C-alpha positions, 0 to 999 in steps of 0.5 A, a space after each residue: 091304155 096304161 096312160 088312161 089307167 094310171 092315176 096320180 096319187 098325192 104323196 105316193 106317186 102314180 098307181 096303175 091296176 096290175 091285172 088289166 094291162 096284163 090281160 089286155 097285152 096278152 090278148 092283143 099279142 095273141 090277136 096280132 101274132 099267134 106264133 110270136 105272141 109270147 115275146 110280143 106280149 113281154 116287150 109291149 107289156 114292159 114298154 107300155 107301162 114304162 111309157 104309158 104310166 111313167 113317161 107320159 105322166 112326168 108333168 103330173 109328178 111334180 105336184 104329187 108331193 112324192 119324196 122321190 120320183 123315178 122312172 122304173 121305181 119300186 112300184 113301177 118295177 112291180 107293175 112292169 114285172 108282173 105285167 110282163 110275166 102275166 102277159 107272157 103266160 097268157 100269150 103262151 097258153 094257146 101254144 101249150 095247148 097246141 103242143 099237148 094236143 093228141 096226134 091224129 093217130 092217137 085219136 082213133 
């Protein structure tokens, strides 16, 4: 998905929306594994952006005219960091609700 959302911009580099990959990663991690959703979202969010936005777009970087091309550069770091943290938070929400739920004895 990150590959399809990544947009090469001349003179700048590769741009990627911040919230769409994070939401998708968090939701998919919840669907795949509720017990391990948070670590799954963190790892797949980080790797998804690095592979989808950077590595799969290496061929288009040369024609952008950007002064520096680096994998995991400042813009990508922001995307990787925000995506991983937001996906982690999204995937952790159901676990927090399970912990805060009242025990059966307190509901009566």
